[in-house]
N, C-alpha and C positions, 0 to 999 in steps of 0.2 A: 258776554257768555252770562245769563240767567242761571242764578244761584238757583237748584229744583229740590225737589225730596217727589217722595212716590205718588203725591196726591197732587202733583203738577206745579206749576211755579211757587218759591217762597212767598208766601202772606200773614199775615199774622191769624193766629186761629180765631174761631168764632166765640161770641157769651157762651152758647152751650156749652164746646167745648172745653174753655175758662171755667166754669163752670164744675163740669168734671172733674177737670186736672185738680179742681179745689179742695172738691171732695173729697177723693184720693188722697189729698194735702194732708187733711184736716183727719183723714184715718191712721196716716202716718206721724203724726204731730202726736195722736193720741199714745202709740206704742213707747213715745221717750215723756210723757207724762203732761204735756199740754194739754188734751180733754179734762185729764185727772184735776189739774191744777182750776181749771173754769168752772167744773163741776161742782167743788166743794161748797163754795158758799150754800147752794140748795141741798147739798147733803145733810149737811150742818142743821139744815131749819128743819128739816124732816125729821129730824131725833136720832141722825145718826145713820139715817138708811135703815130703820127699822119698819116704816111705812112704804106704801107704793104710789106715793102723790108723784103725779110729772114733774119734772125737771126743766126749770125755766132756763131757757138758754138765753146769754148776752146778745146784746143786738151786734155786737162786735165781733163775735165768731162768725158771723155769714160774712163779713168783711173779709176775715181772715181766709175763710174757704172760698170763696167765688171772686175777690176784688183783688186790692192792690197788691200782694204777693206776687202771686200769679202773674195778672196783668206785666209786673213789671220784670219777672223772668220770661217771661215774652216777647218782652220790647226789648230788653236785653240778646236775645239769641236771634231775633230777628235784624237789630243792628249789626252785632257779631259776622253774621252771614252776607250781609249787605256790605260791611268792610273787607270778609274776607274774596268776597268776588271784586270790588273795584280794585282791591290789591292785584288782584289773580289779571286782572286786566290790562292795569300797568304794567306791568310785568313782562304780559304778554308781549304789549305794547312796545314797550323797551327792546325787548326778544328781535319783533320782527324790523324794528328801525336798524339794531345792529348787524342782523342778516344781509338789510338792504345795502348798507354802507360798506359792509364788508364784500359783498356781492358788486357795488361800484367800483369800488374801489380794484379789486381784481381784475375788472373788462377792462378800466382806464390802464392799468398797468399792460393788463397784456394787449390793447392797443398801442401802448406806447412801446414796447418791444417789439411789436410786431413792424410798426413805423420806424422804429430805428434799425432793425436787420434788412427793412427794403430799401431803407436808406445805404446801409454800408454794402449791400448787394449793388445797386446801383451805381456808387461809386466805386467798386471793384471794378464794374464792367466797363465803365468808364474810363478806369486809368488803365485796364488791358486793351481797351478800344485805342487809346491814345498811344499805347506804347505800340502795339501794332501800325499804326500811322505810321510813326514816329519811325518805324523800322523800314517800312516800306518805303518812305520818304527818303533815305538814308541811301535805301539799296537803288532807286532810283533817280538820286541826285548826281550832281556833275560838280567836280571839285578842280581845283587847278591841280595840276600834275607835277607841281613843286611848292611846297607850301611854302608861304609869304615870299616865292619869289618875283620877278618883273621881267617884261620882253625885251630885253636887250637888242634882237634885230629883228625888225619888221616881215611881215609878208609882202610878197614881189619885190624886195628889195633886189636891186640891181646890182653884177660884179662879176668879177673873174673867176670867183672861188665856184662857183655852181655852173654846172654844164651848160644849163638849161638858160642861163644868161638871167636869171632870177632866183630867190628865193622862192622854195616852195611849200615852206613853211614857218614856222617864225622859233625864234632862241629865246627861252628862258635864263636866264641867271643862276650859273650853281658851282659849284666848286666840286673839288673831286669826292667822290664816291657820297655825295648829296643822294638821300632818299626819292626815289622817282615812284609815283604811282598813278595807277591808271585814274583816266578821268571819271569813268564810269562800269559798269557792273558790266559783264560782255566774258567771250570767250578767246582764248590766245589763238589766232592762226598764223603766226610768226614768230618766231624767238630764237638767233644766231646771229651770225655774220649777213650782213645788208649790203656790201662793197661799201660803195663809199658813205653809207649812214654809218660803218663801222658794228657793233653789238647793237640789233634792234630788237624792239616786240612791235607790233602789230595784233591790235584787237579789234574783234568784231562787237559792235555793240546792239542793242537791242531794237534801235529805228533802222536797224539797217546800215547804220554809217559804220567808220574806222578810225580809229588814231594810231598815230605810228610814234614811238619815240626811240630816239638817235642820237649815237655817238656813246653809248652806256658802257662804263669801265666794268660793271657784271650785271649779270639777266639773271633772277630768280625765278621764274617762273616757265613753264615748257608749252610746247602747243596743244591746243584741244581742252586745258586748264581751264575752268570758269574763275573768272577775279569778282570781284566785289566793288562797290566804287571807294575812292581811296585807298586800295589794297597796293602794299609795296611790288613794283613787277621788277626792279632794279636799283643800280644806284649809278650816277651820271659819271664821265667821263670825258674821253676827249679820242675814243677809236675811230676808224674811217677817216674823210679827209675832215678833218677841225685843227684848228689854229687852237686850241685852250678848251679846257674843260668849262662846259656847258650842255642843257637839253636842248636838242633839237625836235620841234613837234609840229606833228600835220594831223589834217581833219582830211581824210579823202572820204569818196562815194564808193569807193573799191578795197580793195588790199593792195592795190598796183600800184605802180609810181606813174604820175601825171593825172591822177584824179583828184587830187590837191583842189579844198576849196578854202576859202578865208578862215584861218583857224580862230581868229579873234571873236570873229561874228560868230562862229559858230558854237563858243564858250559862254559866249555874251547870251545866244538863244536859249542855251540852257539853265539860266541863271547864275552863269559862275562871273564876278566881276573881276576883269583882265585892263 
């Protein structure tokens, strides 16, 4: 920003202006006795001012009027104006730099906050998606009908205990009143006395297959009820044609006796380690 005044750019005054300023300055000096002091020798020489002889001016008066004093004052004013202009320019530059720095910091903070919010949102969505997938996987997962048990009698094992001459399912080791759970989600299609099976439950699963749970001591579900994978459906026992507490388990293609399939292969196909 340039220092200006009414006549345009600031610049040192011309010699004519300095001369005029000097003349005005000498007039001012006269009021405080400067001119009187300078004129005193001439006045004394003329007899105390009694005649009209012209007064001779000392050469130094012109220097005072048009020269060094006026010139020095102008130079000082000029330098002060330049200094003020420079100071203002420096101040403005500092203010602009500070403003630019503050704006940059604000933008950086906003970008950082936005990035953090987006990251948190993505993490939340990923967590919710994982939870949904885990829930869906759990709903569709297959489990053992008796947790931590093992097969005590195999599929199609022969013997006089079975009317068909062979075992139509598998037996899982289980003491009296051990919790029995559905191997997968489905709908209860039978719950009650099943003759030689004693108290039994038959469940239809989403893939169209059926599972049967026999010789139960008690039943905790009813026909038409929807059950989840791993949901307890009763307690093991020795009802019906049984020689002791255990769980008789069958996999079937229909709810009827005689539609049995290999239960071990069935469970393994669905990811259950038997």
